[in-house]
C-alpha positions in Angstrom: 24.7 9.5 -2.6 23.8 12.6 -0.5 26.2 14.8 1.1 25.8 15.5 4.6 24.2 18.6 5.9 26.0 20.7 7.9 24.8 23.1 10.7 23.9 26.4 8.6 22.3 23.9 6.2 19.6 22.6 8.8 19.3 26.0 9.9 18.5 27.3 7.0 16.1 24.0 6.2 14.1 24.8 9.5 14.0 28.3 8.8 12.3 27.5 5.5 10.2 25.4 7.0 8.9 27.6 9.7 8.3 30.2 7.4 4.7 30.5 7.4 4.2 28.3 11.1 5.2 25.3 11.5 4.9 23.3 15.0 7.6 21.2 16.3 6.4 18.2 15.3 6.2 19.3 11.5 9.9 20.2 11.7 10.9 17.5 13.2 9.4 15.4 9.9 9.9 17.7 7.5 13.8 18.4 8.6 14.7 14.8 8.9 15.7 15.4 12.4 15.0 13.8 15.7 13.3 15.5 18.4 16.3 16.5 20.4 18.6 18.1 17.5 15.4 20.0 16.5 15.0 21.4 20.1 18.5 22.6 20.2 18.1 24.2 16.0 15.3 25.9 17.7 16.6 27.0 20.8 19.5 28.4 18.9 17.6 30.4 16.3 15.3 31.6 18.6 18.6 33.0 20.8 19.4 34.5 17.6 15.9 35.7 16.9 16.1 34.2 13.3 12.6 32.3 14.6 9.8 32.9 17.2 7.2 30.9 18.6 3.6 31.5 19.3 2.1 29.1 21.7 3.8 25.9 19.5 3.8 27.1 16.5 7.1 28.4 15.0 7.4 31.5 12.8 10.4 32.8 10.8 11.3 36.3 11.9 12.0 38.9 9.5 15.7 38.9 10.6 15.5 34.9 9.9 14.2 35.6 6.0 16.8 38.2 5.6 19.4 35.2 6.9 17.6 32.8 4.3 18.5 35.4 1.5 21.7 35.4 2.1 22.1 31.8 2.8 20.5 31.2 -0.9 23.0 33.9 -2.0 25.8 32.4 -0.4 24.7 28.8 -1.6 24.6 30.2 -5.7 27.9 31.3 -5.2 28.9 28.3 -3.9 28.3 26.5 -6.5 29.5 28.8 -9.1 32.8 28.5 -7.6 33.3 25.1 -7.2 31.5 23.5 -10.1 
């Protein structure tokens, strides 16, 4: 049984997908979200300057990459603590 993803998990997944650049449709399919939810996440990530867009291509910013690194460190810590 899979556990539900929280907002941080989804944001990190979107940033990971957009790391090398991705169109909105690709993000929808890869993150297993609908277009309405993806738009909300993209808007929030861009507002926080973790994601940038060049035309129809979304890319994770340097600040977004830093967030991803911290998120991964936190997830490692969390697994060790709960194991």
